[in-house]
C-alpha positions as CSV (number, residue, x, y, z in Angstrom):
1,M,107.7,82.6,104.1
2,K,105.9,79.9,102.1
3,I,104.4,76.8,103.5
4,E,105.7,73.7,101.7
5,F,103.0,71.0,102.5
6,G,99.3,70.4,102.6
7,K,96.5,72.2,101.0
8,H,98.3,75.5,100.9
9,S,101.7,74.2,99.7
10,G,103.7,76.9,97.9
11,T,101.5,79.7,99.4
12,E,102.9,82.7,101.3
13,L,101.8,82.8,104.9
14,T,100.2,86.2,104.3
15,E,97.8,84.5,101.8
16,I,96.8,81.6,104.1
17,P,93.5,81.8,106.0
18,S,93.8,82.7,109.7
19,G,92.0,79.5,110.7
20,Y,94.6,77.3,109.1
21,L,97.4,79.4,110.6
22,R,95.8,79.0,114.0
23,W,95.6,75.2,113.5
24,L,99.3,75.2,112.5
25,V,100.4,77.1,115.6
26,E,98.3,74.9,117.9
27,N,98.8,71.5,116.4
28,F,101.9,71.3,114.2
29,E,104.8,69.5,115.9
30,P,108.3,70.9,115.3
31,T,109.9,67.5,115.7
32,P,109.1,65.1,112.7
33,R,107.5,61.8,113.4
34,E,109.8,58.8,113.9
35,E,108.5,57.1,110.8
36,D,109.3,60.2,108.7
37,V,113.0,60.4,109.8
38,H,114.0,56.8,109.1
39,G,117.4,56.9,107.4
40,M,118.0,60.5,108.1
41,T,121.1,61.8,109.9
42,S,120.8,63.7,113.1
43,D,121.8,66.9,111.3
44,Q,119.0,66.4,108.8
45,I,116.5,65.9,111.6
46,K,117.8,69.0,113.4
47,F,117.5,71.1,110.2
48,I,113.9,70.0,109.6
49,T,113.0,70.7,113.3
50,E,114.5,74.2,113.0
51,Q,112.6,74.8,109.8
52,R,109.3,73.8,111.4
53,R,110.0,75.9,114.5
54,D,110.6,78.9,112.2
55,L,107.3,78.2,110.3
56,I,105.4,78.0,113.6
57,A,107.0,81.3,114.8
58,A,106.3,83.0,111.5
59,S,102.7,81.8,111.6
60,E,102.3,83.2,115.1
61,D,103.7,86.5,114.0
62,E,101.4,86.6,111.0
63,L,98.4,86.0,113.2
64,L,99.5,88.8,115.6
65,D,99.9,91.2,112.7
66,R,96.4,90.4,111.4
67,E,94.9,90.9,114.9
68,Q,96.5,94.3,115.2
69,T,95.0,95.6,112.0
């Protein structure tokens, strides 16, 4: 899975530093901010929220994999 924003945009999770993944897991909100969803349908907001939850879960999994090796 690739991250699609910020400093590491376009980078696979396996290539992102652990510190950034930790920040993502601890601080990234699955629900987009109100000002970011202006004009979107509820289905679009739901889709974005699900994508963000998947990203957070994948980041957690990647961190766990790194800790086990």
